N, C-alpha and C positions, 0 to 999 in steps of 0.2 A: 770022525766026531759028529756024526749025524745028529741034528737037533740043536746044536749049539754054535753053529757058524752060519753066516750069510754073506753074500757078496753085494757090494754096492758100487755104483759109479756116480760121481757128481758130474753131470752132463755139461757139454760145452756152453750152454746158455747160462747156467748158474756160475760156472768158472769165469766166463767173460764179464758177468755182472758183478763179480767180486764177492760172491756169497760163500765161497769155499770155507772160510774160517767160521762163519756163523752156522753153516750146516754141520761142520765137524763138531762144533760146540753142542749143537742139539743132539747129535749122536752120542757124545760123551755124557751129556746130562741125562740121557735116557738109560744109561748103565751099560752101553756097549763098549767093549774093549777092542781097540784097533790092533789086529795082529799081523796085518800086512797093509802097506799103502804105497802108492806111487802116483806121481804126476806124469802124465804121458799123453800122447796123441795117437789115436787110432788111424791107420791108413784106411782108405776105402775098402781094400781087400779084407783087412782084419775086422772092420765094422760089419762087412757083409757076412763074414764067417761067424762072428758072434751072434748076429741076428738072423742066421740062416733059417730058423724056424718060421720066419715071416716072409721068406723069399717069394711065395706065390701071392702075397697080399699086395694090393694096389699101392700101399704106402711104403713098400720096402725101399725103393730107390731114394725117396725123400728121407727116410730114416737113416740110411747109410750116409747120404750126403751130410745130414745134420750131425751125426755122431762122429764124422771125420772132419768136421769143420773147424775144430779147435781143440785145445787141451781138455783132458778129463782128469779126475782124481779117482783111481780105482782103489778099492779097499776090501779087505776081509775083516769081518767083525765077529766077535765072540760074545755070547750071552746065552743063558738058558732060554729055550724057545725062540731062538734068534730070528728065524724067518718070519714067523707070525708076528712077533713083537715089532720087527722092523717094518713090516708092511703097515702096521697100525701107525707107526711113527711117521712114515712118509706120506700116507694118505692116498686117496683115490687118484688114478692116472689123470683124470680131468680135474684140474685144480679148482674149478668152480663147484665141484662136488666133494672136494676134500674137506675133512673136518677142520674146524678152526684150530690153529696152533700146530698143525702137521707141517712137515717140511714143504710139501707141494702147495699147501694153502699160503704159506709164507713167502715162498721163493719162485714158484713156477709161473711162467708167462701164459701158457695155454696147454692144451692136451698134447701137442706135438713137442713143445719145448717145456717139459715138465720137471726140469731141475735135477732129477735123481732117478736112478734105477735101483731096484731091490729084487733079489731072487724071489721066485714064487713057490719054491719047494726046497726041501733039504737036498734032494738029488740035484736040482739045478744049481743050488748054492755051491756044491762041490765041483760041478762041471765048470761053472763060471769062474770060480776062484782059480782052478787049474788052468783055465784059458789065459788068465792074466798073470799068474804067479807060479814060479817054480816052487816045489815043496820047501826048498832051502830059504825061500823068501817069506814063508808063513811061520810066524813064531807062536806056536800053540803053547 
């Protein structure tokens, strides 16, 4: 279903701050349908595997530590033009540069603890969804 799903994670900082419900409300208000969702915690190994694309970057260890530091909410979302529309909804990675009203402008602490992940392409949305969910857990 390329083009109409995306993957997201509400990150440990936003979960710990109690923003899960408010973020999910923003997602629903923007017209996304949640077709898979789980509350879970990534092990350092799973976080490293998920972010393997960044393995050679200086921030990799810090990213793995952060993403395995507490629970997350992983979800697969459906909507026409899902990836692009969701990237607009969450805002820039740096919350100081995120448009007003976006999820990161509202809930992110800083560029490292930026509240939410969103897939950057249709291909990565499918890969990321499959990383976190079995096909039997995604209700299309």
